[in-house]
C-alpha positions as CSV (number, residue, x, y, z in Angstrom):
1,M,47.3,-20.7,5.2
2,T,44.9,-18.2,3.9
3,R,43.1,-19.1,0.7
4,L,42.3,-16.5,-1.9
5,L,40.2,-17.1,-4.9
6,F,40.2,-14.7,-7.7
7,V,37.0,-14.5,-9.8
8,V,37.8,-13.1,-13.4
9,S,35.9,-13.4,-16.6
10,E,38.8,-14.4,-19.1
11,D,42.1,-15.8,-18.4
12,W,44.0,-13.5,-20.8
13,F,42.7,-10.5,-18.9
14,F,43.9,-12.1,-15.6
15,V,47.3,-12.8,-17.0
16,S,47.7,-9.1,-18.1
17,H,46.0,-7.3,-15.2
18,R,46.0,-9.5,-12.2
19,L,48.5,-12.2,-12.4
20,H,51.3,-10.1,-10.6
21,L,48.8,-9.7,-7.7
22,A,48.4,-13.4,-7.4
23,Q,52.1,-13.7,-7.4
24,T,52.3,-11.2,-4.5
25,A,49.7,-13.2,-2.5
26,I,51.7,-16.4,-2.9
27,Q,55.0,-14.6,-1.7
28,E,52.9,-13.4,1.2
29,G,51.9,-17.0,2.2
30,F,48.6,-17.2,0.6
31,Q,47.2,-20.2,-1.2
32,V,45.8,-18.8,-4.5
33,A,43.3,-20.2,-7.0
34,L,41.5,-18.6,-10.0
35,L,38.1,-19.1,-11.3
36,T,38.0,-18.1,-15.0
37,R,37.0,-19.1,-18.6
38,I,40.1,-20.9,-19.9
39,A,41.2,-20.1,-23.5
40,D,44.9,-20.6,-23.8
41,Q,46.7,-19.2,-20.6
42,R,46.2,-22.1,-18.2
43,A,49.9,-23.3,-18.4
44,K,51.2,-19.8,-17.8
45,I,48.9,-19.3,-14.7
46,E,49.6,-22.6,-13.2
47,Q,53.3,-22.2,-13.6
48,A,52.9,-19.0,-11.3
49,G,51.6,-21.4,-8.6
50,V,47.9,-20.7,-9.0
51,T,45.2,-23.3,-9.0
52,V,42.9,-22.8,-11.9
53,F,39.0,-23.7,-12.1
54,D,37.6,-23.5,-15.6
55,W,34.3,-21.3,-15.6
56,Q,31.7,-21.3,-18.3
57,L,30.7,-17.7,-18.0
58,E,29.0,-16.1,-21.0
59,R,30.2,-12.6,-20.6
60,G,27.5,-10.0,-21.3
61,S,24.9,-12.7,-21.1
62,R,21.2,-11.8,-20.0
63,N,20.2,-15.4,-20.4
64,P,18.8,-16.7,-17.0
65,L,19.7,-20.4,-17.7
66,L,23.2,-19.5,-18.6
67,E,23.7,-17.3,-15.7
68,F,22.3,-20.1,-13.5
69,K,24.8,-22.4,-15.0
70,A,27.6,-20.1,-14.3
71,L,26.6,-19.7,-10.7
72,I,26.5,-23.4,-10.2
73,G,29.9,-23.8,-11.5
74,L,31.1,-21.0,-9.3
75,V,29.7,-22.6,-6.1
76,R,31.3,-25.9,-6.9
77,A,34.8,-24.2,-7.3
78,M,34.1,-22.3,-4.0
79,R,33.2,-25.5,-2.2
80,A,36.2,-27.3,-3.6
81,F,38.8,-24.7,-2.8
82,R,37.1,-23.4,0.3
83,P,38.4,-19.6,0.0
84,D,38.9,-17.4,3.0
85,L,38.7,-14.4,0.7
86,I,37.3,-13.7,-2.7
87,H,38.7,-11.2,-5.0
88,A,36.3,-10.6,-8.0
89,V,37.0,-8.4,-11.0
90,A,34.3,-6.5,-13.1
91,M,30.8,-6.3,-12.8
92,Q,29.5,-9.8,-13.9
93,P,32.0,-11.7,-11.9
94,V,31.3,-9.3,-9.0
95,L,27.6,-10.1,-8.8
96,H,28.2,-13.8,-9.4
97,A,30.9,-13.9,-6.7
98,T,28.6,-12.2,-4.1
99,A,25.8,-14.8,-4.8
100,G,28.3,-17.5,-4.6
101,A,29.7,-16.2,-1.3
102,W,26.3,-16.0,0.2
103,L,25.6,-19.5,-0.7
104,T,28.7,-20.9,0.6
105,G,29.2,-18.7,3.6
106,V,32.3,-16.7,2.5
107,R,32.0,-13.5,4.4
108,R,35.2,-11.6,3.2
109,R,35.0,-10.2,-0.2
110,V,37.0,-7.8,-2.3
111,L,35.1,-6.5,-5.3
112,A,37.1,-4.5,-8.0
113,L,35.5,-2.5,-10.7
114,S,38.0,-1.1,-13.3
115,G,35.3,1.0,-14.7
116,L,31.6,1.5,-14.5
117,G,31.2,0.1,-18.1
118,F,28.3,0.4,-20.5
119,V,25.4,0.5,-18.2
120,F,26.7,3.5,-16.4
121,S,28.3,5.3,-19.1
122,S,25.9,5.0,-22.0
123,A,22.9,7.0,-22.7
124,K,21.4,4.3,-24.8
125,L,18.0,2.9,-23.7
126,R,19.4,-0.5,-22.9
127,A,21.7,1.0,-20.6
128,R,19.2,3.2,-19.0
129,L,16.8,0.3,-18.5
130,L,19.6,-2.0,-17.0
131,R,20.9,0.8,-14.6
132,P,18.4,0.6,-11.8
133,P,18.4,-3.2,-11.2
134,L,22.3,-3.3,-11.7
135,S,22.5,-0.6,-9.0
136,A,20.3,-2.4,-6.8
137,A,22.3,-5.6,-7.2
138,L,25.6,-3.9,-6.5
139,R,24.3,-2.1,-3.5
140,L,23.3,-5.5,-2.0
141,A,26.7,-7.0,-3.0
142,L,28.5,-4.2,-1.0
143,N,26.3,-4.7,2.0
144,G,28.7,-6.4,4.3
145,E,31.0,-5.5,7.2
146,H,33.8,-7.5,5.6
147,T,33.3,-6.2,2.0
148,R,35.5,-3.6,0.2
149,L,35.0,-2.1,-3.2
150,I,38.1,-1.2,-5.2
151,L,37.9,1.7,-7.7
152,Q,40.2,3.3,-9.9
153,N,39.2,7.0,-10.1
154,P,37.5,9.5,-8.0
155,D,34.6,10.2,-10.5
156,D,33.5,6.4,-10.2
157,C,33.5,6.9,-6.5
158,R,31.3,9.9,-6.6
159,V,28.9,8.3,-9.1
160,L,28.4,5.2,-6.7
161,V,28.3,7.4,-3.5
162,D,25.7,9.8,-4.9
163,A,23.6,7.1,-6.1
164,K,23.7,5.5,-2.7
165,V,25.2,2.3,-4.3
166,A,28.2,2.4,-2.2
167,R,29.1,3.8,1.3
168,P,32.3,5.8,1.4
169,G,33.7,3.8,4.0
170,C,33.8,0.6,2.0
171,I,35.5,2.1,-1.0
172,R,39.2,1.8,-1.5
173,M,40.7,3.5,-4.5
174,I,43.7,1.9,-6.1
175,R,44.7,3.7,-9.3
176,S,45.2,1.4,-12.1
177,S,46.2,-2.3,-12.2
178,G,49.9,-1.4,-12.4
179,V,52.5,-1.3,-15.1
180,D,55.5,-3.6,-15.5
181,T,58.0,-0.7,-16.0
182,S,60.7,-3.3,-16.5
183,V,59.1,-4.6,-19.6
184,F,57.3,-1.4,-21.0
185,L,60.5,0.6,-21.7
186,P,61.1,3.5,-23.8
187,G,62.2,2.7,-27.3
188,T,65.2,4.1,-29.3
189,G,63.0,5.4,-32.2
190,Q,63.1,4.5,-35.8
191,P,63.4,7.2,-38.6
192,S,60.1,6.4,-40.5
193,T,56.8,7.8,-41.2
194,P,55.2,8.6,-37.6
195,L,52.7,5.9,-36.4
196,V,49.8,6.7,-34.2
197,I,48.0,3.7,-32.6
198,L,44.8,3.1,-30.7
199,P,45.4,0.0,-28.3
200,G,42.1,-1.5,-27.0
201,R,39.1,-3.4,-27.9
202,M,37.4,-2.4,-31.1
203,L,34.4,-0.7,-29.3
204,W,32.6,2.5,-30.3
205,D,33.0,3.7,-26.9
206,K,36.7,3.3,-26.8
207,G,36.6,6.1,-29.5
208,V,37.4,3.9,-32.5
209,G,35.2,6.0,-34.8
210,E,36.7,9.3,-33.6
211,F,40.2,7.7,-34.2
212,V,39.2,6.8,-37.7
213,S,37.8,10.2,-38.5
214,C,41.0,11.9,-37.3
215,A,43.1,9.6,-39.8
216,R,40.8,10.4,-42.5
217,A,41.0,14.1,-42.1
218,L,44.7,14.1,-41.6
219,K,45.5,12.0,-44.5
220,A,43.2,14.3,-46.6
221,A,45.3,17.1,-45.4
222,K,48.3,15.3,-46.5
223,V,49.9,15.0,-43.1
224,P,52.5,12.2,-43.4
225,A,51.4,9.5,-40.7
226,R,50.1,6.0,-40.3
227,F,47.2,5.1,-38.2
228,A,46.7,1.7,-36.7
229,L,43.9,0.0,-34.6
230,V,45.4,-2.5,-32.1
231,G,42.7,-4.7,-30.7
232,D,39.9,-7.1,-31.5
233,P,36.2,-6.5,-31.5
234,D,34.3,-7.9,-28.5
235,L,31.3,-9.5,-30.0
236,R,29.7,-9.9,-26.4
237,N,29.7,-6.0,-26.0
238,P,26.8,-4.1,-27.6
239,E,29.4,-1.3,-28.5
240,S,31.5,-3.6,-30.6
241,V,32.6,-2.4,-34.0
242,P,31.4,-4.8,-36.7
243,L,34.1,-6.7,-38.5
244,A,32.8,-5.6,-41.8
245,R,33.5,-2.0,-41.0
246,L,37.0,-2.6,-39.8
247,H,37.7,-4.3,-43.0
248,Q,36.2,-1.4,-45.0
249,W,38.5,1.1,-43.3
250,V,41.4,-1.0,-44.1
251,D,40.3,-1.4,-47.7
252,E,39.9,2.3,-48.0
253,G,43.4,2.9,-46.9
254,V,42.4,5.1,-43.8
255,V,43.8,2.8,-41.1
256,E,45.7,-0.4,-40.6
257,W,44.0,-3.0,-38.3
258,W,46.5,-5.2,-36.3
259,G,44.2,-7.0,-34.0
260,R,44.8,-8.0,-30.6
261,R,48.5,-8.4,-29.9
262,A,50.3,-10.4,-27.1
263,D,53.6,-8.4,-27.7
264,M,52.4,-4.9,-26.7
265,P,55.9,-3.7,-25.7
266,A,57.1,-4.4,-29.3
267,V,53.9,-2.6,-30.8
268,L,54.4,0.4,-28.6
269,A,58.3,0.4,-29.6
270,Q,57.0,1.1,-33.2
271,A,54.6,3.8,-32.1
272,D,55.1,7.6,-31.9
273,I,51.9,8.7,-30.6
274,V,49.1,6.8,-28.5
275,C,45.7,8.0,-29.0
276,L,42.6,6.5,-27.0
277,P,39.5,8.9,-27.3
278,S,37.5,6.7,-24.9
279,Y,34.1,7.8,-23.5
280,R,34.9,6.6,-19.9
281,E,37.4,4.3,-18.3
282,G,38.4,3.1,-14.8
283,L,42.1,3.9,-15.4
284,P,43.3,2.5,-18.7
285,L,46.3,0.3,-18.5
286,A,46.8,0.9,-22.2
287,L,47.5,4.5,-21.7
288,L,50.0,3.9,-18.7
289,E,51.7,1.2,-20.7
290,A,52.3,3.8,-23.5
291,A,53.5,6.6,-21.0
292,S,55.8,4.0,-19.5
293,C,57.3,3.3,-23.0
294,G,57.9,7.2,-23.4
295,L,55.0,7.9,-25.7
296,P,52.9,11.0,-25.7
297,I,49.3,10.5,-25.3
298,V,46.1,12.0,-26.7
299,T,42.7,11.1,-25.0
300,F,39.4,12.7,-24.1
301,D,39.0,14.6,-20.7
302,V,36.8,12.1,-19.2
303,P,36.7,9.8,-15.9
304,G,39.7,7.6,-15.8
305,C,41.5,8.9,-19.0
306,R,42.1,12.3,-17.1
307,E,44.1,10.6,-14.3
308,A,46.5,9.0,-16.9
309,V,47.4,12.3,-18.5
310,E,48.7,15.6,-17.5
311,H,47.5,18.1,-20.0
312,G,50.4,19.8,-21.8
313,R,53.1,17.9,-19.9
314,T,52.6,14.2,-20.8
315,G,50.0,14.5,-23.6
316,F,46.7,16.3,-24.4
317,L,43.2,16.0,-22.8
318,V,40.6,16.8,-25.3
319,P,37.2,18.1,-24.5
320,F,34.9,15.1,-24.8
321,G,33.5,14.7,-28.3
322,D,35.5,17.6,-29.9
323,Q,36.7,15.9,-33.3
324,G,38.4,19.2,-34.4
325,M,40.6,19.5,-31.2
326,L,41.4,15.9,-31.4
327,N,42.5,16.2,-35.0
328,E,44.5,19.4,-33.9
329,A,46.2,17.6,-30.9
330,I,47.4,14.8,-33.0
331,A,48.5,17.0,-36.0
332,S,50.5,19.1,-33.5
333,L,52.4,16.1,-32.0
334,L,53.1,14.7,-35.6
335,A,54.6,18.1,-36.4
336,D,56.9,18.6,-33.6
337,E,59.3,15.4,-32.6
338,S,60.8,17.4,-29.6
339,M,57.3,17.9,-28.2
340,R,56.6,14.2,-28.6
341,R,60.0,13.3,-26.8
342,G,59.3,15.9,-23.9
343,F,55.8,14.7,-23.4
344,G,57.1,10.9,-23.4
345,D,59.8,11.6,-20.9
346,A,57.5,13.2,-18.4
347,G,54.9,10.4,-19.0
348,R,57.6,7.8,-18.0
349,D,58.5,9.6,-15.0
350,K,54.7,9.9,-14.0
351,V,54.3,6.2,-14.3
352,L,57.4,5.5,-12.3
353,R,56.1,7.7,-9.5
354,E,52.3,6.6,-9.4
355,F,51.5,3.5,-11.3
356,T,53.9,0.6,-11.0
357,R,52.9,-2.8,-10.3
358,E,54.9,-2.8,-7.0
359,R,52.9,0.1,-5.6
360,V,49.6,-1.6,-6.8
361,A,50.5,-4.8,-5.2
362,R,51.3,-3.2,-1.9
363,E,48.1,-1.3,-1.7
364,T,46.1,-4.3,-2.8
365,L,47.7,-6.4,-0.1
366,A,46.7,-3.8,2.5
367,V,43.1,-4.1,1.4
368,W,43.1,-7.9,1.6
369,K,44.7,-7.8,5.1
370,E,42.2,-5.0,6.2
371,V,39.2,-7.5,5.1
372,L,40.9,-10.4,6.7
373,G,41.7,-8.7,10.1
374,L,45.4,-9.3,9.6
375,P,48.2,-6.7,10.7
């Protein structure tokens, strides 16, 4: 029986983005394990038939001692499970899994990056300093005949190929993590003040500041609408919005802050528009889930986000950083219910054609079999 080990930083992320892939692997006869930081999802993961190893990874850490301890924990789990194939997700787990594979002799690896993240997207000094060593480490990680890199959009492919970090032959593009379209369904709509939401972590580079500026401007113009931030700060991320700032906005009456919600289908059922003015993404599942629920989308025309939206058909792609056009796009949708409905219907159709979990599972299984040399 083929043994597959997932390496993912957080258990909640595995449940929302990769558990369905583990279930597909089990259905195909794989024995599946997961190495992750356990918070409160162990029971759900184990009920799906996945063996769980707790991993004390400090996400975003640059502390050599903590990174060494995380590597030791990974090596112990790999020696206990003895995987034939590793599937690691996101930059830090990818680098740890690669080092662990070298130390334990695991040759077959699937490395998945859902976006290039802060280091590759930010112009800040810290990102510029980290980019060369991180590029070198990733180049080494991809240097193997039985290694494949999964990316979610063509822009990321070009960046890594042009920088000579990845060879075109080792890249496989699988667009998104896949939407459960049986759960994310169009709502019936409720006659009330229109609600605009931003679903995502409370990070500056998710466009939280631009969203709040839009809310402030439209409220000042007496446009009838509510604006809600749905997600938590990520204190390990240098782009995290301070809690004090979030509370300040709420106290001013500019936006509502709902925090991270486990019931996103119910949240989206209350919304009329989804806005995520992110600076760069892989292919944001939050936007695809919104489209699956029949909601129009407004986002910046940047890598990852532009793959989720057909401008003028399922939503609006706004030039990056153009606050005025972002405000206008939201205002036009708030003023036109029939436009919202038309965009939402087209978005649902797009997800059903291109972004279902079933399609992503088939494509991922094909990559696993390619790396394993299976028919």
